[in-house]
C-alpha positions as CSV (number, residue, x, y, z in Angstrom):
1,M,105.5,-92.7,-20.6
2,T,101.9,-93.9,-21.3
3,F,100.8,-96.9,-23.3
4,A,99.7,-94.6,-26.2
5,E,103.5,-93.2,-26.3
6,S,105.3,-97.4,-26.1
7,L,103.0,-99.0,-28.2
8,K,103.3,-96.3,-31.0
9,R,107.0,-95.5,-30.0
10,L,107.8,-99.1,-30.3
11,R,105.6,-100.1,-33.1
12,H,107.3,-97.6,-35.0
13,D,111.3,-99.1,-33.8
14,N,109.7,-102.1,-35.5
15,S,109.3,-100.6,-38.5
16,L,105.1,-101.8,-38.8
17,T,102.0,-100.0,-39.6
18,Q,99.2,-99.4,-37.9
19,N,97.4,-102.4,-40.3
20,E,100.4,-104.5,-39.7
21,L,100.9,-103.9,-36.0
22,A,96.7,-105.1,-36.2
23,E,96.8,-107.4,-38.8
24,K,99.1,-109.5,-36.7
25,L,97.3,-109.5,-33.2
26,H,94.2,-110.2,-35.6
27,I,91.7,-107.4,-34.7
28,S,91.1,-103.7,-36.7
29,R,93.5,-100.9,-37.8
30,Q,90.8,-99.1,-35.9
31,S,92.2,-100.5,-32.8
32,I,95.6,-99.5,-32.7
33,S,94.7,-96.3,-33.5
34,K,92.2,-95.9,-30.1
35,W,94.5,-97.3,-28.2
36,E,97.7,-94.4,-29.5
37,L,95.6,-91.7,-29.2
38,N,94.7,-92.8,-26.0
39,K,91.3,-93.0,-26.5
40,S,90.4,-96.8,-25.9
41,Y,93.4,-99.8,-23.9
42,P,93.6,-102.9,-24.9
43,D,92.3,-105.9,-23.4
44,I,94.8,-108.0,-21.3
45,D,94.6,-111.3,-23.9
46,K,95.2,-108.4,-26.9
47,L,98.4,-107.1,-24.2
48,I,100.2,-110.6,-24.1
49,P,101.1,-110.5,-28.5
50,V,102.2,-106.9,-28.2
51,V,104.5,-108.1,-25.8
52,L,105.4,-111.3,-27.8
53,V,106.2,-109.3,-31.0
54,N,108.7,-107.6,-29.1
């Protein structure tokens, strides 16, 4: 499973929209979208809160 697939699955499992997750991480919704589409990857400092949300 790719990072994009994992992120999308975790977001859906937690009933979060892209916008809600972006707000929790203090980033733009567009960043979440790009991550989920494999168009870009987050910086390591953005991954730590993703792990903590779960």
